[in-house]
C-alpha positions as CSV (number, residue, x, y, z in Angstrom):
1,M,133.9,157.2,36.7
2,R,129.8,155.8,38.6
3,C,129.8,152.8,40.5
4,K,130.3,149.6,38.7
5,H,128.1,147.6,40.8
6,P,124.3,148.1,40.3
7,R,123.3,147.4,44.3
8,Q,126.0,150.0,44.7
9,Y,124.8,152.4,42.8
10,L,121.1,151.7,43.6
11,A,122.1,152.5,47.4
12,Q,123.5,155.5,46.7
13,A,121.9,157.1,43.8
14,G,120.2,160.6,44.1
15,T,122.5,161.2,47.5
16,G,125.3,162.1,45.2
17,G,127.5,159.2,46.3
18,A,126.5,157.5,43.2
19,I,129.7,159.0,41.4
20,Q,133.1,157.7,42.2
21,E,135.3,160.1,40.9
22,A,135.1,163.1,38.6
23,H,138.0,164.9,36.5
24,A,137.9,167.6,34.3
25,V,137.9,167.2,30.4
26,P,141.1,169.2,29.5
27,V,140.2,171.5,26.7
28,R,142.5,169.5,24.3
29,D,140.5,166.6,24.4
30,L,137.1,168.4,24.7
31,A,136.1,168.5,20.8
32,F,137.4,164.6,20.7
33,E,134.7,163.6,23.9
34,F,132.0,165.9,22.1
35,M,132.0,164.1,19.6
36,M,132.4,160.4,20.6
37,N,129.2,161.0,23.0
38,A,127.3,162.8,20.1
39,L,128.1,160.7,17.2
40,R,126.0,157.7,19.3
41,L,123.0,159.4,18.3
42,T,121.8,157.9,14.9
43,E,119.6,160.9,15.0
44,G,122.0,163.5,14.9
45,F,122.9,166.3,17.1
46,P,122.5,170.3,16.7
47,L,125.6,172.2,15.5
48,V,125.1,174.6,17.7
49,L,124.9,172.0,20.9
50,F,129.0,171.6,20.0
51,E,129.9,175.1,21.1
52,E,127.5,175.1,24.2
53,R,128.4,172.2,25.8
54,T,131.9,172.4,24.8
55,G,132.8,176.2,25.1
56,L,134.9,175.8,21.5
57,S,134.0,177.6,18.3
58,L,132.1,175.6,16.0
59,A,135.2,176.0,13.8
60,T,137.3,173.7,15.9
61,I,135.7,170.8,14.0
62,L,134.2,172.2,10.3
63,E,137.5,170.4,8.7
64,P,136.9,167.0,10.2
65,L,133.3,167.8,9.7
66,D,133.9,168.3,6.3
67,A,136.2,165.1,5.7
68,A,133.7,162.7,7.3
69,E,131.2,164.0,4.8
70,R,133.1,163.9,1.9
71,D,133.6,160.5,3.3
72,G,130.8,159.4,3.4
73,L,131.1,158.8,7.4
74,L,128.3,161.8,8.4
75,S,125.7,163.8,6.9
76,V,125.7,167.6,7.6
77,I,122.4,169.0,6.9
78,T,121.9,172.2,7.7
79,R,123.0,172.9,11.2
80,S,122.9,169.2,12.4
81,S,125.2,166.6,12.1
82,G,124.6,162.9,12.4
83,P,126.6,159.3,11.2
84,R,125.5,157.8,7.8
85,C,126.4,153.9,7.5
86,A,129.4,152.9,5.2
87,G,128.8,152.4,1.8
88,G,125.9,155.6,1.6
89,V,122.7,154.1,2.7
90,S,121.4,156.4,5.3
């Protein structure tokens, strides 16, 4: 967790003290956490990034990605994925 107050953050920026606490993400949550962050990117993300960042096989998320694409929630284009506007407008 980062400092919540900007003055405190700026005072500690660059010293390593700006992060108040750190914790490892449990393996069971890695795919979910990655997707929550990656799907914020409206331009999408390279699918290979999933394996690089999580250490998990892409097969871990292929079924949910396929389901989301069928439902019109995202597009999987070659080797990248990104969110779509509901209603089919992209």
